[in-house]
C-alpha positions in Angstrom: 65.0 74.8 173.1 61.3 74.1 173.7 59.2 77.1 174.8 56.8 75.2 177.0 54.7 78.3 178.0 54.4 79.5 174.4 53.6 76.0 173.1 50.9 75.5 175.8 49.3 78.9 175.0 49.4 78.4 171.3 47.8 74.9 171.6 45.0 76.2 173.9 44.3 79.2 171.6 44.1 77.0 168.5 41.9 74.4 170.2 39.5 77.0 171.5 39.2 78.6 168.1 38.0 75.4 166.4 34.5 74.2 166.3 33.6 70.5 165.9 32.1 71.1 162.4 35.4 72.7 161.4 37.2 69.4 161.7 34.4 67.0 160.7 33.2 66.1 164.2 29.5 66.1 165.3 28.6 68.9 167.7 26.4 66.8 169.9 24.0 68.1 172.6 24.7 70.0 175.8 28.0 71.3 174.5 29.5 73.9 176.9 33.1 73.8 175.9 34.5 76.8 174.0 36.0 75.3 170.9 37.1 71.6 170.9 37.6 69.4 173.9 41.1 68.1 174.7 40.0 64.6 174.1 38.7 65.6 170.6 42.0 67.2 169.7 43.8 64.1 171.0 41.7 61.9 168.7 42.3 64.1 165.7 46.1 64.0 166.4 46.2 60.3 167.1 47.7 60.7 170.6 46.5 60.1 174.1 44.3 62.7 175.9 46.7 62.6 178.8 49.7 63.4 176.6 48.0 66.3 174.9 46.7 67.7 178.2 50.2 67.7 179.7 51.4 69.8 176.7 48.7 72.4 177.4 49.8 72.4 181.1 53.5 72.9 180.2 54.4 69.4 181.3 55.4 66.1 179.8 58.3 65.0 177.7 59.8 66.9 174.8 57.5 66.2 171.8 59.2 64.6 168.8 59.0 66.1 165.3 56.6 63.3 164.3 54.4 64.2 167.3 54.4 67.9 166.4 53.6 67.1 162.8 50.6 65.0 163.9 49.3 67.8 166.2 49.7 70.4 163.4 47.7 68.3 161.1 45.1 67.4 163.7 44.5 71.1 164.6 44.2 72.0 160.9 47.1 74.5 161.0 48.2 76.5 158.1 51.8 76.2 156.9 52.8 79.3 158.8 51.1 78.1 161.9 52.7 74.7 161.5 56.2 76.2 161.3 55.5 78.3 164.4 54.4 75.2 166.3 57.6 73.4 165.3 59.7 76.3 166.5 57.9 76.5 169.8 58.6 72.8 170.3 62.3 73.4 169.7 62.4 71.8 166.2 63.2 73.2 162.7 60.1 73.3 160.5 59.8 70.7 157.7 60.3 71.7 154.1 57.5 73.1 152.1 56.4 72.4 148.6 56.2 69.1 146.7 57.7 66.9 149.5 55.5 68.2 152.2 52.8 65.9 153.6 51.1 68.6 155.6 47.6 69.0 154.2 46.2 72.5 153.9 43.3 73.5 156.2 41.1 74.3 153.2 41.5 70.9 151.6 40.9 69.2 154.9 37.7 71.1 155.5 36.4 69.8 152.2 37.6 66.3 152.9 36.0 66.3 156.4 32.6 66.8 154.7 32.9 63.7 152.5 32.3 61.1 155.1 29.6 59.4 153.0 31.7 59.4 149.8 34.8 57.5 148.7 37.6 60.1 148.7 41.3 60.3 149.3 44.0 62.9 149.5 47.2 62.0 147.6 50.6 63.4 146.8 51.8 64.0 143.2 53.3 60.5 143.3 50.1 58.9 144.3 50.9 58.4 148.0 47.7 58.4 150.0 47.7 60.7 153.0 44.0 60.5 154.0 41.0 58.3 153.1 37.3 58.6 154.0 35.8 55.5 155.6 34.0 54.7 152.3 37.3 55.2 150.5 38.9 52.5 152.7 35.8 50.3 152.0 36.4 50.8 148.2 40.2 50.2 148.0 41.4 49.1 151.4 43.6 51.1 153.7 46.2 52.7 151.3 47.9 54.7 154.1 49.4 51.6 155.6 52.2 51.3 153.0 55.8 52.3 153.7 58.8 53.4 151.6 58.4 53.3 147.8 55.3 51.1 148.1 53.4 54.2 149.3 53.2 55.3 145.7 50.4 53.6 143.8 52.5 53.9 140.6 55.3 51.9 142.2 52.8 49.3 143.6 51.2 49.0 140.2 54.4 47.6 138.6 55.6 45.6 141.6 52.5 44.3 143.5 49.9 42.2 141.6 47.3 42.8 144.4 47.1 46.4 143.3 46.0 45.4 139.9 43.3 43.1 141.2 41.3 46.3 142.2 40.9 47.5 138.7 39.1 46.1 135.6 41.6 44.0 133.5 40.7 45.8 130.3 42.0 49.0 131.8 45.4 47.7 133.0 47.3 48.9 130.0 45.9 52.4 130.3 46.8 52.5 134.0 50.4 51.5 133.2 50.6 54.3 130.6 49.1 56.9 133.0 51.4 56.0 135.8 54.5 56.1 133.6 53.5 59.3 132.0 52.7 61.0 135.3 56.1 59.9 136.8 58.0 61.2 133.8 56.3 64.6 134.2 57.2 64.7 137.9 60.8 63.6 137.4 61.2 66.4 134.8 59.6 68.9 137.2 61.5 67.9 140.4 64.9 66.9 139.0 67.3 64.0 139.1 67.8 64.1 142.8 64.1 64.0 143.7 62.1 61.1 145.2 60.3 60.8 141.9 63.6 60.1 140.2 64.5 57.5 142.8 61.2 55.7 142.1 62.0 55.8 138.4 65.3 54.1 138.9 63.8 51.5 141.2 61.1 50.7 138.7 63.6 50.5 135.8 65.5 48.0 137.8 62.5 45.9 139.0 59.9 45.9 136.3 60.2 44.8 132.7 56.8 46.2 131.9 57.8 49.6 133.3 60.9 49.6 131.2 58.8 49.0 128.1 56.2 51.6 128.9 58.8 54.1 130.0 60.7 53.7 126.7 57.7 55.1 124.9 58.3 58.6 126.4 54.6 59.4 126.6 53.5 62.6 128.3 50.0 63.7 129.3 48.2 60.3 129.3 45.0 60.6 131.3 41.9 58.8 132.2 38.5 59.7 130.6 37.1 60.6 134.0 35.7 57.1 134.7 37.5 54.4 136.7 36.4 50.8 136.7 37.0 48.9 139.9 36.7 45.2 140.7 35.6 45.1 144.4 36.1 41.7 146.1 32.6 41.8 147.6 30.3 43.7 145.3 32.0 43.2 141.9 32.4 45.7 139.1 32.0 49.4 139.7 32.1 52.3 137.3 32.9 55.5 139.2 33.5 59.1 138.1 36.7 60.5 139.6 36.7 64.3 140.3 40.0 65.9 141.3 40.6 69.1 143.3 44.2 70.2 143.2 46.1 72.2 145.9 49.0 73.6 143.9 50.8 75.0 146.9 51.3 71.5 148.4 51.1 69.4 145.2 48.2 67.5 146.8 45.1 66.3 145.1 41.7 65.4 146.6 40.1 62.5 144.6 36.4 62.0 144.9 34.6 59.0 143.5 30.9 59.1 142.6 28.4 56.9 140.7 25.7 58.0 138.4 22.4 58.1 140.4 20.1 55.2 139.5 22.9 53.1 137.9 24.0 49.7 139.0 27.2 51.1 140.4 25.2 53.6 142.5 23.2 50.7 144.0 26.4 48.8 144.7 27.9 51.9 146.4 24.8 52.0 148.7 25.5 48.4 149.6 29.2 49.2 150.1 28.4 51.8 152.7 26.6 49.1 154.7 29.3 46.4 154.2 32.1 48.9 155.2 35.6 47.7 155.5 34.9 44.3 157.2 35.7 42.2 154.2 38.6 44.2 152.6 41.6 41.9 152.7 44.4 43.1 150.3 47.9 41.9 150.6 50.6 44.5 151.3 
C-alpha cells in the first residue's frame, strides 16, 4: 500500500536538497526558496505542478509506476533512492541492469551541462533516452519512437529516413557496426533478451541485415568521426566522444566539430536554426 506520509516527506526532502544548477536549471535572481521550487520539479518530471504539489501534501490519486519513474528521473535519484520511492508509492521497483532506463544522477549532471552541444544518452541497443536541444536540431527527436523502432540499429535496416541523416559513403560501415554491436549484445544478454528479439525481427524483415549478420563480425567500430547530412545545413563532420555508465549500460554521446572548420561554422548556424526545420518521418 502507498505510504502517503512517507512519500510526501521523501519528495520534500529530495526537492529541498537540490539546487537549480544540480539539474541544469538557471538559478535566476531573488531566489528565496530552499532547493527547487515545486513548479521546477514538476517541469523536470513532465507532470503538472498541481499534481506534484498534492503528492507533497499527502493528497491526490495513487501515482502509477510510470509517474513514479518520471519523478525519480526528474529528481535525479540514485537507484537505491528510486527503489525506495517506488516502495513508498506501493509499487515493486523496476529491474536494474541492462534493461533499466533510469539514468544515473552522475551521467545526468554531465548531460545537463551540455545545453550548447549536440549530445544524447542511449541504451546499449541505441535507444535514445535523452537529447540536448542541439542534439534534436542535429538528428530530430529520437525519443519519440516506440517498440523495436526505438533502436537506431533496427531503424537503420527498416526505415530509409534514418539513413538520410548520414553520408552515403558511410552506410556500409554503419550496417556493419550495428550488426556487430547487436551480435555482442545478444551474446552478452542471452537468447531471451530484447536484443535477441530485435535480431529475430531483423532477420525476418531485412535482407541486408541477413547478409551482414552472416559475416559474424565482432568489434566493428567507427574511427571517431561521424558524417551527417543535415537537411538544412548540409554535410557535417563531427567527432563523437562516448562516456559509458557500466552499471546501467548507458552511454553519453557528445558530438563536436573542430574549431575553425566548415563543420564548426555550420554548427554555429544550427544553434540558431534550432529544431524548426527538422522533419523526419517516423
